[in-house]
N, CA, C and O atoms as a Tinker XYZ file with bonds, in Angstrom:
   524  protein
     1  N    -28.504000   51.212000   56.089000    73     2
     2  CA   -27.738000   50.011000   55.566000    64     1     3
     3  C    -26.855000   49.653000   54.672000    63     2     4     5
     4  O    -26.775000   50.120000   53.535000    81     3
     5  N    -26.073000   48.707000   55.209000    73     3     6
     6  CA   -24.738000   48.633000   54.287000    64     5     7
     7  C    -24.476000   48.790000   53.323000    63     6     8     9
     8  O    -25.309000   48.244000   52.599000    81     7
     9  N    -23.311000   49.532000   52.471000    73     7    10
    10  CA   -23.303000   49.555000   51.130000    64     9    11
    11  C    -23.157000   48.123000   50.351000    63    10    12    13
    12  O    -23.562000   47.980000   49.197000    81    11
    13  N    -22.633000   47.239000   50.988000    73    11    14
    14  CA   -22.454000   45.715000   50.346000    64    13    15
    15  C    -23.424000   45.270000   49.899000    63    14    16    17
    16  O    -23.450000   44.569000   48.887000    81    15
    17  N    -24.808000   45.732000   50.849000    73    15    18
    18  CA   -25.728000   45.025000   50.743000    64    17    19
    19  C    -27.014000   46.300000   49.253000    63    18    20    21
    20  O    -27.708000   46.129000   48.251000    81    19
    21  N    -26.703000   47.044000   49.856000    73    19    22
    22  CA   -27.533000   47.850000   48.965000    64    21    23
    23  C    -27.081000   47.268000   47.232000    63    22    24    25
    24  O    -26.072000   46.757000   46.746000    81    23
    25  N    -28.396000   47.663000   46.713000    73    23    26
    26  CA   -28.134000   47.661000   45.072000    64    25    27
    27  C    -27.593000   48.545000   44.569000    63    26    28    29
    28  O    -27.944000   49.639000   45.011000    81    27
    29  N    -26.599000   48.572000   43.532000    73    27    30
    30  CA   -25.832000   49.489000   42.394000    64    29    31
    31  C    -27.436000   50.188000   41.769000    63    30    32    33
    32  O    -28.600000   49.923000   41.467000    81    31
    33  N    -26.426000   51.232000   41.873000    73    31    34
    34  CA   -27.589000   52.458000   41.709000    64    33    35
    35  C    -28.307000   52.705000   40.124000    63    34    36    37
    36  O    -27.464000   52.840000   39.237000    81    35
    37  N    -29.397000   52.761000   39.786000    73    35    38
    38  CA   -30.317000   52.619000   39.192000    64    37    39
    39  C    -30.474000   51.130000   38.818000    63    38    40    41
    40  O    -30.708000   51.151000   37.610000    81    39
    41  N    -30.468000   50.187000   39.127000    73    39    42
    42  CA   -30.447000   48.613000   38.518000    64    41    43
    43  C    -31.574000   48.444000   39.683000    63    42    44    45
    44  O    -31.676000   49.015000   40.769000    81    43
    45  N    -32.379000   47.453000   39.062000    73    43    46
    46  CA   -33.704000   47.011000   39.566000    64    45    47
    47  C    -33.708000   45.575000   39.591000    63    46    48    49
    48  O    -33.258000   45.129000   38.535000    81    47
    49  N    -34.041000   44.720000   40.381000    73    47    50
    50  CA   -34.543000   43.029000   40.023000    64    49    51
    51  C    -34.839000   43.332000   38.506000    63    50    52    53
    52  O    -35.016000   44.320000   37.794000    81    51
    53  N    -34.796000   41.786000   38.374000    73    51    54
    54  CA   -35.675000   41.201000   37.303000    64    53    55
    55  C    -36.804000   40.561000   37.321000    63    54    56    57
    56  O    -36.791000   39.336000   37.443000    81    55
    57  N    -38.272000   41.427000   37.176000    73    55    58
    58  CA   -39.144000   40.257000   37.263000    64    57    59
    59  C    -39.401000   38.809000   37.016000    63    58    60    61
    60  O    -38.963000   38.356000   35.959000    81    59
    61  N    -39.987000   38.081000   37.755000    73    59    62
    62  CA   -39.582000   37.040000   36.461000    64    61    63
    63  C    -38.773000   36.256000   36.501000    63    62    64    65
    64  O    -38.847000   35.028000   36.555000    81    63
    65  N    -37.985000   36.888000   36.478000    73    63    66
    66  CA   -36.014000   36.199000   36.586000    64    65    67
    67  C    -35.865000   35.335000   37.174000    63    66    68    69
    68  O    -34.898000   34.623000   36.901000    81    67
    69  N    -36.873000   34.923000   38.421000    73    67    70
    70  CA   -36.392000   33.817000   39.214000    64    69    71
    71  C    -37.406000   32.914000   39.130000    63    70    72    73
    72  O    -38.556000   33.282000   39.372000    81    71
    73  N    -36.989000   30.975000   38.603000    73    71    74
    74  CA   -38.142000   30.548000   38.701000    64    73    75
    75  C    -37.435000   29.310000   39.753000    63    74    76    77
    76  O    -36.464000   28.574000   39.577000    81    75
    77  N    -38.434000   29.462000   40.953000    73    75    78
    78  CA   -38.665000   28.213000   42.083000    64    77    79
    79  C    -39.600000   27.058000   41.482000    63    78    80    81
    80  O    -40.579000   27.337000   40.789000    81    79
    81  N    -39.157000   25.463000   41.860000    73    79    82
    82  CA   -39.334000   24.554000   41.549000    64    81    83
    83  C    -39.400000   24.135000   42.903000    63    82    84    85
    84  O    -38.573000   24.458000   43.755000    81    83
    85  N    -40.728000   23.168000   43.161000    73    83    86
    86  CA   -40.451000   22.197000   44.258000    64    85    87
    87  C    -40.865000   20.799000   43.983000    63    86    88    89
    88  O    -41.967000   20.288000   43.782000    81    87
    89  N    -39.434000   20.247000   44.044000    73    87    90
    90  CA   -38.973000   18.749000   43.960000    64    89    91
    91  C    -40.107000   17.935000   44.563000    63    90    92    93
    92  O    -40.387000   16.882000   43.991000    81    91
    93  N    -40.861000   18.320000   45.748000    73    91    94
    94  CA   -41.180000   17.547000   46.416000    64    93    95
    95  C    -42.676000   16.971000   45.796000    63    94    96    97
    96  O    -43.148000   15.844000   45.942000    81    95
    97  N    -43.396000   18.430000   44.871000    73    95    98
    98  CA   -44.748000   18.161000   44.477000    64    97    99
    99  C    -44.275000   17.430000   42.947000    63    98   100   101
   100  O    -45.166000   17.066000   42.180000    81    99
   101  N    -43.203000   17.297000   42.675000    73    99   102
   102  CA   -42.887000   16.262000   41.793000    64   101   103
   103  C    -43.026000   15.104000   41.281000    63   102   104   105
   104  O    -41.936000   14.601000   41.554000    81   103
   105  N    -43.482000   14.492000   40.845000    73   103   106
   106  CA   -43.593000   12.644000   40.765000    64   105   107
   107  C    -42.172000   12.338000   39.804000    63   106   108   109
   108  O    -41.662000   13.064000   38.951000    81   107
   109  N    -41.886000   11.417000   40.132000    73   107   110
   110  CA   -40.844000   10.164000   39.974000    64   109   111
   111  C    -41.199000   10.288000   38.373000    63   110   112   113
   112  O    -42.363000   10.357000   37.980000    81   111
   113  N    -40.019000   10.310000   37.464000    73   111   114
   114  CA   -40.257000    9.821000   35.769000    64   113   115
   115  C    -39.581000    8.887000   35.724000    63   114   116   117
   116  O    -38.516000    8.957000   36.337000    81   115
   117  N    -39.969000    7.406000   34.855000    73   115   118
   118  CA   -39.283000    6.664000   34.645000    64   117   119
   119  C    -38.221000    6.862000   33.949000    63   118   120   121
   120  O    -38.355000    7.738000   33.095000    81   119
   121  N    -36.888000    6.205000   34.020000    73   119   122
   122  CA   -35.721000    6.692000   32.902000    64   121   123
   123  C    -35.840000    5.181000   31.780000    63   122   124   125
   124  O    -36.475000    4.191000   32.142000    81   123
   125  N    -35.222000    5.242000   30.615000    73   123   126
   126  CA   -34.866000    4.017000   29.925000    64   125   127
   127  C    -34.276000    3.133000   30.530000    63   126   128   129
   128  O    -34.201000    2.049000   29.952000    81   127
   129  N    -33.610000    3.277000   31.981000    73   127   130
   130  CA   -32.883000    2.087000   32.654000    64   129   131
   131  C    -33.554000    1.775000   33.200000    63   130   132   133
   132  O    -34.487000    2.481000   33.583000    81   131
   133  N    -33.354000    0.229000   33.576000    73   131   134
   134  CA   -34.005000   -0.168000   35.165000    64   133   135
   135  C    -33.797000    0.200000   36.253000    63   134   136   137
   136  O    -32.582000    0.283000   36.434000    81   135
   137  N    -34.819000    0.693000   37.785000    73   135   138
   138  CA   -34.602000    0.936000   38.429000    64   137   139
   139  C    -33.693000    2.418000   39.067000    63   138   140   141
   140  O    -32.908000    2.613000   39.995000    81   139
   141  N    -34.392000    3.356000   37.858000    73   139   142
   142  CA   -33.562000    4.544000   37.801000    64   141   143
   143  C    -34.591000    5.662000   36.955000    63   142   144   145
   144  O    -34.865000    5.760000   35.759000    81   143
   145  N    -35.081000    6.563000   38.340000    73   143   146
   146  CA   -36.392000    7.635000   37.837000    64   145   147
   147  C    -35.753000    9.047000   38.010000    63   146   148   149
   148  O    -34.816000    9.299000   38.767000    81   147
   149  N    -36.289000    9.781000   37.331000    73   147   150
   150  CA   -35.775000   11.263000   37.592000    64   149   151
   151  C    -36.586000   12.253000   37.430000    63   150   152   153
   152  O    -37.365000   12.224000   36.477000    81   151
   153  N    -36.575000   13.301000   38.295000    73   151   154
   154  CA   -37.258000   14.749000   38.439000    64   153   155
   155  C    -36.241000   15.662000   37.202000    63   154   156   157
   156  O    -35.015000   15.596000   37.114000    81   155
   157  N    -36.959000   16.302000   36.530000    73   155   158
   158  CA   -35.861000   17.435000   35.818000    64   157   159
   159  C    -36.640000   18.695000   36.598000    63   158   160   161
   160  O    -37.814000   19.034000   36.746000    81   159
   161  N    -35.238000   19.234000   37.043000    73   159   162
   162  CA   -35.306000   20.559000   37.865000    64   161   163
   163  C    -35.656000   21.853000   36.877000    63   162   164   165
   164  O    -36.590000   22.654000   36.857000    81   163
   165  N    -34.202000   21.636000   35.892000    73   163   166
   166  CA   -34.079000   22.469000   34.974000    64   165   167
   167  C    -33.834000   21.726000   33.452000    63   166   168   169
   168  O    -33.021000   20.805000   33.365000    81   167
   169  N    -34.449000   22.105000   32.496000    73   167   170
   170  CA   -34.044000   21.790000   31.183000    64   169   171
   171  C    -33.795000   22.513000   30.086000    63   170   172   173
   172  O    -34.826000   23.057000   29.690000    81   171
   173  N    -32.638000   22.801000   29.279000    73   171   174
   174  CA   -32.430000   23.355000   28.193000    64   173   175
   175  C    -32.398000   22.415000   26.812000    63   174   176   177
   176  O    -31.337000   21.897000   26.465000    81   175
   177  N    -33.415000   22.261000   26.179000    73   175   178
   178  CA   -32.880000   20.960000   25.248000    64   177   179
   179  C    -32.182000   21.338000   24.389000    63   178   180   181
   180  O    -31.423000   20.496000   23.908000    81   179
   181  N    -32.141000   22.722000   23.847000    73   179   182
   182  CA   -31.377000   23.339000   22.238000    64   181   183
   183  C    -30.096000   23.402000   22.944000    63   182   184   185
   184  O    -29.167000   23.115000   22.189000    81   183
   185  N    -29.572000   23.808000   24.683000    73   183   186
   186  CA   -28.089000   24.082000   24.482000    64   185   187
   187  C    -27.680000   22.149000   25.243000    63   186   188   189
   188  O    -26.505000   21.827000   25.421000    81   187
   189  N    -28.604000   21.361000   25.504000    73   187   190
   190  CA   -28.453000   20.292000   26.465000    64   189   191
   191  C    -28.175000   20.017000   27.822000    63   190   192   193
   192  O    -27.847000   19.076000   28.544000    81   191
   193  N    -28.471000   21.364000   27.879000    73   191   194
   194  CA   -28.396000   21.278000   29.362000    64   193   195
   195  C    -29.459000   20.824000   30.471000    63   194   196   197
   196  O    -30.599000   21.262000   30.312000    81   195
   197  N    -29.229000   20.027000   31.538000    73   195   198
   198  CA   -30.014000   19.357000   32.445000    64   197   199
   199  C    -29.832000   19.717000   34.026000    63   198   200   201
   200  O    -28.654000   19.784000   34.377000    81   199
   201  N    -30.704000   19.933000   34.925000    73   199   202
   202  CA   -30.414000   19.906000   36.131000    64   201   203
   203  C    -31.589000   19.066000   36.452000    63   202   204   205
   204  O    -32.737000   19.265000   36.056000    81   203
   205  N    -30.978000   17.640000   37.582000    73   203   206
   206  CA   -32.236000   16.932000   37.828000    64   205   207
   207  C    -32.000000   15.952000   39.130000    63   206   208   209
   208  O    -30.955000   15.373000   39.428000    81   207
   209  N    -32.785000   15.936000   39.560000    73   207   210
   210  CA   -32.953000   14.438000   40.555000    64   209   211
   211  C    -32.708000   13.340000   40.184000    63   210   212   213
   212  O    -33.660000   12.972000   39.497000    81   211
   213  N    -31.660000   12.280000   40.267000    73   211   214
   214  CA   -32.018000   10.902000   39.976000    64   213   215
   215  C    -32.286000   10.103000   41.507000    63   214   216   217
   216  O    -32.081000   10.440000   42.673000    81   215
   217  N    -32.808000    8.971000   40.904000    73   215   218
   218  CA   -33.201000    8.032000   41.959000    64   217   219
   219  C    -32.946000    6.837000   41.590000    63   218   220   221
   220  O    -33.328000    6.171000   40.628000    81   219
   221  N    -32.298000    6.639000   42.406000    73   219   222
   222  CA   -31.751000    4.676000   41.285000    64   221   223
   223  C    -32.165000    3.701000   42.914000    63   222   224   225
   224  O    -31.660000    3.852000   44.026000    81   223
   225  N    -32.657000    3.258000   42.713000    73   223   226
   226  CA   -33.451000    2.092000   43.446000    64   225   227
   227  C    -32.434000    0.998000   44.143000    63   226   228   229
   228  O    -31.256000    1.332000   44.018000    81   227
   229  N    -32.627000   -0.146000   44.799000    73   227   230
   230  CA   -30.944000   -0.474000   45.210000    64   229   231
   231  C    -30.974000   -1.687000   43.934000    63   230   232   233
   232  O    -31.985000   -2.147000   43.403000    81   231
   233  N    -29.788000   -1.974000   43.688000    73   231   234
   234  CA   -29.338000   -2.601000   42.665000    64   233   235
   235  C    -29.428000   -1.677000   41.355000    63   234   236   237
   236  O    -28.838000   -2.182000   40.401000    81   235
   237  N    -29.939000   -0.629000   41.131000    73   235   238
   238  CA   -29.671000    0.094000   40.427000    64   237   239
   239  C    -28.514000    0.115000   39.230000    63   238   240   241
   240  O    -27.576000   -0.379000   39.854000    81   239
   241  N    -28.028000    0.369000   37.959000    73   239   242
   242  CA   -27.303000   -0.054000   37.473000    64   241   243
   243  C    -27.481000    1.387000   35.945000    63   242   244   245
   244  O    -28.525000    1.350000   35.293000    81   243
   245  N    -26.551000    2.332000   35.633000    73   243   246
   246  CA   -26.700000    3.185000   34.628000    64   245   247
   247  C    -25.340000    2.755000   34.076000    63   246   248   249
   248  O    -24.307000    2.552000   34.714000    81   247
   249  N    -25.612000    2.632000   32.376000    73   247   250
   250  CA   -24.368000    1.607000   31.515000    64   249   251
   251  C    -23.386000    2.739000   31.458000    63   250   252   253
   252  O    -23.327000    3.885000   31.902000    81   251
   253  N    -22.531000    1.832000   30.623000    73   251   254
   254  CA   -21.073000    2.784000   30.417000    64   253   255
   255  C    -22.148000    3.655000   29.494000    63   254   256   257
   256  O    -23.180000    3.246000   28.961000    81   255
   257  N    -21.399000    5.386000   29.476000    73   255   258
   258  CA   -21.486000    6.271000   29.249000    64   257   259
   259  C    -20.145000    7.345000   29.425000    63   258   260   261
   260  O    -19.165000    7.210000   30.158000    81   259
   261  N    -20.513000    8.574000   28.377000    73   259   262
   262  CA   -19.441000    9.683000   28.086000    64   261   263
   263  C    -20.100000   10.849000   28.498000    63   262   264   265
   264  O    -21.223000   11.144000   28.087000    81   263
   265  N    -19.338000   11.651000   29.438000    73   263   266
   266  CA   -19.641000   12.748000   29.467000    64   265   267
   267  C    -18.856000   13.512000   28.223000    63   266   268   269
   268  O    -17.645000   13.374000   28.052000    81   267
   269  N    -19.897000   14.530000   27.175000    73   267   270
   270  CA   -19.125000   14.983000   26.400000    64   269   271
   271  C    -18.688000   16.917000   27.413000    63   270   272   273
   272  O    -17.834000   17.574000   26.818000    81   271
   273  N    -19.186000   17.486000   28.544000    73   271   274
   274  CA   -19.133000   18.239000   28.678000    64   273   275
   275  C    -18.532000   17.492000   30.556000    63   274   276   277
   276  O    -18.168000   16.322000   30.667000    81   275
   277  N    -18.573000   18.530000   31.832000    73   275   278
   278  CA   -18.199000   18.182000   32.992000    64   277   279
   279  C    -19.790000   18.056000   33.447000    63   278   280   281
   280  O    -20.727000   18.801000   33.159000    81   279
   281  N    -19.767000   16.778000   34.311000    73   279   282
   282  CA   -21.045000   16.096000   35.065000    64   281   283
   283  C    -20.739000   16.652000   36.694000    63   282   284   285
   284  O    -19.567000   16.681000   37.068000    81   283
   285  N    -21.622000   16.999000   37.446000    73   283   286
   286  CA   -21.519000   17.358000   38.357000    64   285   287
   287  C    -22.724000   16.432000   39.653000    63   286   288   289
   288  O    -23.939000   16.547000   39.494000    81   287
   289  N    -22.203000   15.659000   40.735000    73   287   290
   290  CA   -23.392000   15.547000   41.468000    64   289   291
   291  C    -23.198000   15.253000   42.559000    63   290   292   293
   292  O    -22.087000   14.800000   42.836000    81   291
   293  N    -24.233000   15.402000   43.624000    73   291   294
   294  CA   -24.053000   15.446000   44.775000    64   293   295
   295  C    -25.334000   14.158000   45.222000    63   294   296   297
   296  O    -26.490000   14.057000   44.811000    81   295
   297  N    -24.776000   13.528000   45.938000    73   295   298
   298  CA   -25.423000   12.380000   46.671000    64   297   299
   299  C    -26.171000   12.512000   48.042000    63   298   300   301
   300  O    -25.590000   12.363000   49.117000    81   299
   301  N    -27.529000   12.808000   47.921000    73   299   302
   302  CA   -28.414000   13.270000   48.724000    64   301   303
   303  C    -28.549000   12.093000   50.069000    63   302   304   305
   304  O    -28.387000   12.151000   51.287000    81   303
   305  N    -28.834000   11.318000   49.345000    73   303   306
   306  CA   -29.276000    9.713000   49.813000    64   305   307
   307  C    -28.429000    8.839000   49.320000    63   306   308   309
   308  O    -27.989000    8.799000   48.171000    81   307
   309  N    -28.078000    7.747000   50.698000    73   307   310
   310  CA   -27.353000    6.399000   50.058000    64   309   311
   311  C    -25.813000    6.796000   49.706000    63   310   312   313
   312  O    -25.076000    7.680000   50.142000    81   311
   313  N    -25.620000    5.678000   48.646000    73   311   314
   314  CA   -24.626000    5.887000   48.100000    64   313   315
   315  C    -24.104000    5.140000   46.126000    63   314   316   317
   316  O    -24.522000    4.038000   45.770000    81   315
   317  N    -23.551000    5.680000   45.553000    73   315   318
   318  CA   -23.349000    5.539000   44.324000    64   317   319
   319  C    -21.813000    5.230000   43.950000    63   318   320   321
   320  O    -21.065000    6.051000   44.482000    81   319
   321  N    -21.210000    4.357000   43.252000    73   319   322
   322  CA   -20.458000    3.871000   43.298000    64   321   323
   323  C    -19.586000    3.773000   41.601000    63   322   324   325
   324  O    -20.445000    3.597000   40.736000    81   323
   325  N    -18.171000    3.847000   41.006000    73   323   326
   326  CA   -18.014000    3.358000   39.763000    64   325   327
   327  C    -16.679000    3.029000   39.848000    63   326   328   329
   328  O    -16.232000    2.701000   40.947000    81   327
   329  N    -15.944000    3.059000   38.848000    73   327   330
   330  CA   -14.359000    2.560000   38.927000    64   329   331
   331  C    -13.572000    3.123000   39.658000    63   330   332   333
   332  O    -12.771000    2.432000   40.287000    81   331
   333  N    -13.568000    4.424000   39.780000    73   331   334
   334  CA   -12.858000    5.194000   40.634000    64   333   335
   335  C    -13.118000    5.384000   42.297000    63   334   336   337
   336  O    -12.275000    5.892000   43.036000    81   335
   337  N    -14.342000    4.920000   42.723000    73   335   338
   338  CA   -14.636000    4.811000   44.191000    64   337   339
   339  C    -16.335000    4.874000   44.335000    63   338   340   341
   340  O    -17.266000    4.444000   43.655000    81   339
   341  N    -16.221000    5.627000   45.564000    73   339   342
   342  CA   -17.839000    5.335000   46.049000    64   341   343
   343  C    -17.977000    6.845000   46.622000    63   342   344   345
   344  O    -17.066000    7.491000   47.139000    81   343
   345  N    -19.292000    7.261000   46.421000    73   343   346
   346  CA   -19.311000    8.702000   46.738000    64   345   347
   347  C    -21.073000    8.307000   47.599000    63   346   348   349
   348  O    -22.126000    7.927000   47.086000    81   347
   349  N    -20.716000    8.614000   49.049000    73   347   350
   350  CA   -21.906000    8.486000   49.943000    64   349   351
   351  C    -22.659000    9.934000   49.921000    63   350   352   353
   352  O    -22.472000   10.857000   49.128000    81   351
   353  N    -23.441000    9.876000   50.870000    73   351   354
   354  CA   -24.925000   10.829000   51.233000    64   353   355
   355  C    -23.692000   11.863000   51.725000    63   354   356   357
   356  O    -22.971000   11.676000   52.705000    81   355
   357  N    -23.629000   13.115000   50.699000    73   355   358
   358  CA   -22.922000   14.115000   51.179000    64   357   359
   359  C    -21.940000   13.854000   50.752000    63   358   360   361
   360  O    -21.006000   13.895000   51.553000    81   359
   361  N    -21.681000   13.532000   49.581000    73   359   362
   362  CA   -20.442000   13.835000   49.055000    64   361   363
   363  C    -20.545000   14.171000   47.635000    63   362   364   365
   364  O    -21.641000   13.918000   47.135000    81   363
   365  N    -19.697000   14.659000   46.905000    73   363   366
   366  CA   -19.881000   15.662000   45.669000    64   365   367
   367  C    -18.647000   15.155000   44.715000    63   366   368   369
   368  O    -17.448000   15.231000   44.983000    81   367
   369  N    -19.169000   14.694000   43.695000    73   367   370
   370  CA   -18.120000   13.915000   42.577000    64   369   371
   371  C    -18.329000   15.019000   41.104000    63   370   372   373
   372  O    -19.334000   15.629000   40.739000    81   371
   373  N    -17.256000   14.973000   40.630000    73   371   374
   374  CA   -17.522000   15.569000   39.301000    64   373   375
   375  C    -16.564000   14.878000   38.334000    63   374   376   377
   376  O    -15.482000   14.342000   38.577000    81   375
   377  N    -17.190000   15.012000   37.230000    73   375   378
   378  CA   -16.191000   14.267000   35.950000    64   377   379
   379  C    -15.869000   14.843000   34.897000    63   378   380   381
   380  O    -16.750000   15.480000   34.320000    81   379
   381  N    -14.892000   14.809000   34.486000    73   379   382
   382  CA   -13.915000   15.082000   33.453000    64   381   383
   383  C    -14.847000   15.470000   32.204000    63   382   384   385
   384  O    -15.960000   14.945000   32.236000    81   383
   385  N    -14.556000   16.357000   31.044000    73   383   386
   386  CA   -15.377000   16.278000   29.967000    64   385   387
   387  C    -14.383000   15.496000   29.396000    63   386   388   389
   388  O    -13.155000   15.561000   29.358000    81   387
   389  N    -15.547000   14.451000   28.795000    73   387   390
   390  CA   -14.924000   12.962000   27.815000    64   389   391
   391  C    -14.534000   11.389000   28.747000    63   390   392   393
   392  O    -13.990000   10.385000   28.288000    81   391
   393  N    -14.927000   11.576000   29.870000    73   391   394
   394  CA   -14.584000   10.465000   30.611000    64   393   395
   395  C    -16.009000    9.348000   30.853000    63   394   396   397
   396  O    -17.167000    9.530000   31.227000    81   395
   397  N    -15.430000    8.473000   30.540000    73   395   398
   398  CA   -16.117000    7.600000   30.599000    64   397   399
   399  C    -16.047000    6.396000   31.937000    63   398   400   401
   400  O    -15.059000    6.112000   32.613000    81   399
   401  N    -17.455000    5.825000   32.038000    73   399   402
   402  CA   -17.882000    5.293000   32.786000    64   401   403
   403  C    -19.472000    4.894000   33.347000    63   402   404   405
   404  O    -20.543000    5.386000   32.993000    81   403
   405  N    -19.175000    3.721000   34.443000    73   403   406
   406  CA   -20.851000    3.227000   34.619000    64   405   407
   407  C    -21.003000    3.873000   35.958000    63   406   408   409
   408  O    -20.096000    4.269000   36.690000    81   407
   409  N    -22.474000    3.922000   36.192000    73   407   410
   410  CA   -22.432000    3.634000   37.902000    64   409   411
   411  C    -23.594000    2.653000   38.490000    63   410   412   413
   412  O    -24.633000    2.339000   37.908000    81   411
   413  N    -23.213000    2.291000   39.642000    73   411   414
   414  CA   -24.198000    1.702000   40.238000    64   413   415
   415  C    -24.565000    1.639000   41.601000    63   414   416   417
   416  O    -23.545000    1.602000   42.289000    81   415
   417  N    -25.343000    1.619000   42.110000    73   415   418
   418  CA   -25.863000    1.587000   43.471000    64   417   419
   419  C    -26.341000    1.046000   43.827000    63   418   420   421
   420  O    -27.558000    1.168000   43.696000    81   419
   421  N    -25.546000   -0.513000   44.936000    73   419   422
   422  CA   -26.435000   -1.375000   45.165000    64   421   423
   423  C    -27.330000   -1.360000   46.776000    63   422   424   425
   424  O    -27.969000   -2.231000   47.366000    81   423
   425  N    -27.117000   -0.436000   46.983000    73   423   426
   426  CA   -28.477000    0.099000   48.457000    64   425   427
   427  C    -29.259000    0.894000   48.546000    63   426   428   429
   428  O    -30.028000    1.078000   49.490000    81   427
   429  N    -29.103000    1.893000   46.872000    73   427   430
   430  CA   -29.868000    2.970000   46.086000    64   429   431
   431  C    -29.572000    4.326000   46.669000    63   430   432   433
   432  O    -28.738000    4.569000   47.541000    81   431
   433  N    -30.089000    4.873000   46.277000    73   431   434
   434  CA   -29.336000    6.459000   46.606000    64   433   435
   435  C    -30.367000    7.341000   45.699000    63   434   436   437
   436  O    -30.953000    6.966000   44.683000    81   435
   437  N    -30.438000    8.760000   46.413000    73   435   438
   438  CA   -30.949000    9.894000   45.110000    64   437   439
   439  C    -29.536000   11.071000   45.344000    63   438   440   441
   440  O    -28.740000   11.370000   46.234000    81   439
   441  N    -29.822000   11.430000   44.054000    73   439   442
   442  CA   -28.498000   12.269000   43.183000    64   441   443
   443  C    -29.341000   13.496000   43.349000    63   442   444   445
   444  O    -30.550000   13.577000   43.563000    81   443
   445  N    -28.365000   14.511000   43.192000    73   443   446
   446  CA   -28.744000   16.064000   42.301000    64   445   447
   447  C    -27.503000   16.282000   40.998000    63   446   448   449
   448  O    -26.284000   16.173000   41.131000    81   447
   449  N    -28.077000   16.532000   40.067000    73   447   450
   450  CA   -27.180000   16.058000   39.528000    64   449   451
   451  C    -27.082000   17.225000   38.252000    63   450   452   453
   452  O    -28.147000   17.634000   37.790000    81   451
   453  N    -25.720000   17.772000   37.670000    73   451   454
   454  CA   -25.889000   19.068000   36.783000    64   453   455
   455  C    -25.128000   18.740000   35.412000    63   454   456   457
   456  O    -23.963000   18.350000   35.346000    81   455
   457  N    -26.013000   18.971000   34.296000    73   455   458
   458  CA   -25.385000   18.793000   33.001000    64   457   459
   459  C    -25.225000   19.367000   32.078000    63   458   460   461
   460  O    -26.227000   19.974000   31.698000    81   459
   461  N    -24.249000   19.483000   31.412000    73   459   462
   462  CA   -24.206000   20.551000   30.400000    64   461   463
   463  C    -24.351000   20.253000   29.304000    63   462   464   465
   464  O    -24.566000   21.010000   28.358000    81   463
   465  N    -24.250000   19.122000   29.298000    73   463   466
   466  CA   -24.475000   18.130000   27.491000    64   465   467
   467  C    -25.124000   16.991000   27.799000    63   466   468   469
   468  O    -24.637000   16.473000   28.803000    81   467
   469  N    -26.114000   16.334000   27.296000    73   467   470
   470  CA   -26.343000   15.003000   27.669000    64   469   471
   471  C    -25.086000   14.060000   27.452000    63   470   472   473
   472  O    -24.059000   14.281000   26.811000    81   471
   473  N    -25.529000   12.784000   28.280000    73   471   474
   474  CA   -24.570000   11.753000   28.158000    64   473   475
   475  C    -24.688000   11.028000   26.761000    63   474   476   477
   476  O    -25.750000   10.701000   26.232000    81   475
   477  N    -23.737000   10.880000   26.379000    73   475   478
   478  CA   -24.048000    9.313000   25.235000    64   477   479
   479  C    -23.446000    7.893000   26.151000    63   478   480   481
   480  O    -22.574000    7.767000   27.010000    81   479
   481  N    -24.526000    6.810000   25.385000    73   479   482
   482  CA   -24.548000    6.062000   26.336000    64   481   483
   483  C    -24.224000    4.819000   25.369000    63   482   484   485
   484  O    -24.408000    5.006000   24.166000    81   483
   485  N    -23.827000    3.756000   25.733000    73   483   486
   486  CA   -23.150000    2.773000   25.064000    64   485   487
   487  C    -23.610000    1.602000   25.369000    63   486   488   489
   488  O    -23.478000    1.128000   26.497000    81   487
   489  N    -24.177000    1.026000   24.445000    73   487   490
   490  CA   -25.085000   -0.325000   24.886000    64   489   491
   491  C    -25.187000   -1.309000   23.355000    63   490   492   493
   492  O    -25.870000   -0.819000   22.455000    81   491
   493  N    -24.616000   -2.453000   23.140000    73   491   494
   494  CA   -24.832000   -3.165000   22.078000    64   493   495
   495  C    -24.110000   -2.655000   21.064000    63   494   496   497
   496  O    -22.907000   -2.650000   21.326000    81   495
   497  N    -24.400000   -2.204000   19.954000    73   495   498
   498  CA   -23.577000   -1.779000   18.916000    64   497   499
   499  C    -24.086000   -0.249000   18.618000    63   498   500   501
   500  O    -23.678000    0.475000   17.710000    81   499
   501  N    -25.161000    0.093000   19.687000    73   499   502
   502  CA   -26.093000    1.485000   19.514000    64   501   503
   503  C    -24.779000    2.713000   20.345000    63   502   504   505
   504  O    -23.984000    2.575000   21.274000    81   503
   505  N    -25.083000    3.727000   19.523000    73   503   506
   506  CA   -24.558000    5.007000   20.613000    64   505   507
   507  C    -25.722000    5.717000   20.884000    63   506   508   509
   508  O    -26.243000    6.135000   19.849000    81   507
   509  N    -26.557000    6.120000   22.318000    73   507   510
   510  CA   -27.577000    6.973000   21.809000    64   509   511
   511  C    -27.106000    8.303000   22.914000    63   510   512   513
   512  O    -25.949000    8.425000   23.315000    81   511
   513  N    -28.080000    9.114000   23.248000    73   511   514
   514  CA   -28.056000   10.174000   24.222000    64   513   515
   515  C    -28.747000   10.597000   25.082000    63   514   516   517
   516  O    -29.870000   11.052000   24.866000    81   515
   517  N    -28.350000   10.545000   25.918000    73   515   518
   518  CA   -29.680000   11.273000   27.170000    64   517   519
   519  C    -30.188000    9.865000   28.201000    63   518   520   521
   520  O    -29.645000    8.778000   28.396000    81   519
   521  N    -31.318000   10.398000   28.663000    73   519   522
   522  CA   -31.805000    9.444000   29.640000    64   521   523
   523  C    -32.804000    9.291000   29.122000    63   522   524
   524  O    -33.633000    8.515000   29.597000    81   523
């Protein structure tokens, strides 16, 4: 076996260190936003981290919000758009910490999204965090 593939001497894999998730066996859960549902794949509430699948039905709108940390999204199906452009299936988009925007999906989309902190949503005179 190649040295590159061998484990470093004395180190062994951590039993139970990997968590396998089957999104196909999970139910879509509603969010507080009309036409937007979620499958949470990973969440650390204490740190504010979350990895999820987001399903945007045709005509979905995620209201104006701020990203306290970087946000990363991979469009798996359909398309999603904001003031900067349109991301189609296969496109990856990331947003800088502190950036503000809203999202729309005229035709629907499924996104794989990674958040390092919950989004801060602005509607009416209130400010709220998370989905």
